[in-house]
C-alpha positions in Angstrom: -2.4 -20.7 -48.9 0.6 -18.5 -49.6 -0.2 -15.5 -51.6 1.9 -17.1 -54.5 -0.4 -19.6 -54.5 -3.4 -17.9 -54.8 -2.0 -16.1 -57.9 -1.2 -19.1 -59.4 -4.8 -21.0 -58.7 -6.4 -17.6 -60.3 -3.6 -17.7 -63.1 -4.4 -22.2 -63.9 -8.5 -21.2 -63.4 -8.4 -18.6 -66.1 -6.5 -20.8 -68.3 -8.7 -23.5 -68.0 -11.6 -21.2 -68.4 -10.2 -20.8 -71.8 -10.7 -24.9 -72.8 -14.1 -25.6 -74.5 -13.3 -29.1 -73.6 -12.3 -31.7 -71.8 -9.2 -32.5 -74.4 -8.3 -29.1 -74.3 -7.9 -29.5 -70.6 -6.1 -32.7 -70.5 -3.6 -31.4 -73.1 -3.0 -28.2 -71.1 -1.9 -30.2 -67.9 0.6 -32.6 -70.1 1.8 -29.5 -70.9 2.8 -27.9 -67.2 5.9 -29.0 -65.3 5.1 -31.3 -63.7 2.3 -32.9 -66.1 -0.5 -33.8 -64.8 -1.5 -37.4 -64.7 -5.1 -38.5 -64.9 -6.0 -40.2 -61.7 -9.5 -41.6 -62.2 -12.4 -40.8 -64.3 -16.1 -41.0 -62.6 -19.1 -41.1 -65.2 -22.3 -39.2 -63.7 -24.2 -40.0 -67.1 -24.0 -39.9 -70.4 -23.0 -36.7 -70.8 -21.0 -35.4 -67.1 -17.6 -36.6 -66.1 -15.4 -36.1 -63.2 -11.6 -35.9 -63.8 -9.3 -36.3 -61.5 -6.0 -35.0 -61.8 -2.3 -35.2 -59.7 -2.1 -31.8 -60.2 1.6 -31.7 -58.8 2.8 -35.5 -60.7 1.6 -38.4 -59.8 4.1 -38.9 -56.4 2.7 -39.8 -53.0 1.2 -36.1 -51.4 0.0 -34.6 -55.1 -2.5 -32.3 -54.9 -5.8 -33.7 -56.8 -7.0 -31.4 -59.4 -10.8 -32.1 -59.9 -13.0 -31.1 -63.3 -16.6 -31.5 -63.7 -17.2 -31.7 -67.7 -20.7 -31.4 -68.9 
């Protein structure tokens, strides 16, 4: 990971920390370029869901971003 990528992850972490719900996190992802694609939602129980995003778009080799939403 380069220093630039690390700074980008810090900014992303801060932006996601301000999201109060999964809906807000999805909106944040849709506003990015390229927009995130929801790849899967893993239901753990009635209250907890893990959401897997393709953070670099939906193409081959896209990096995954997983949010644990309770």
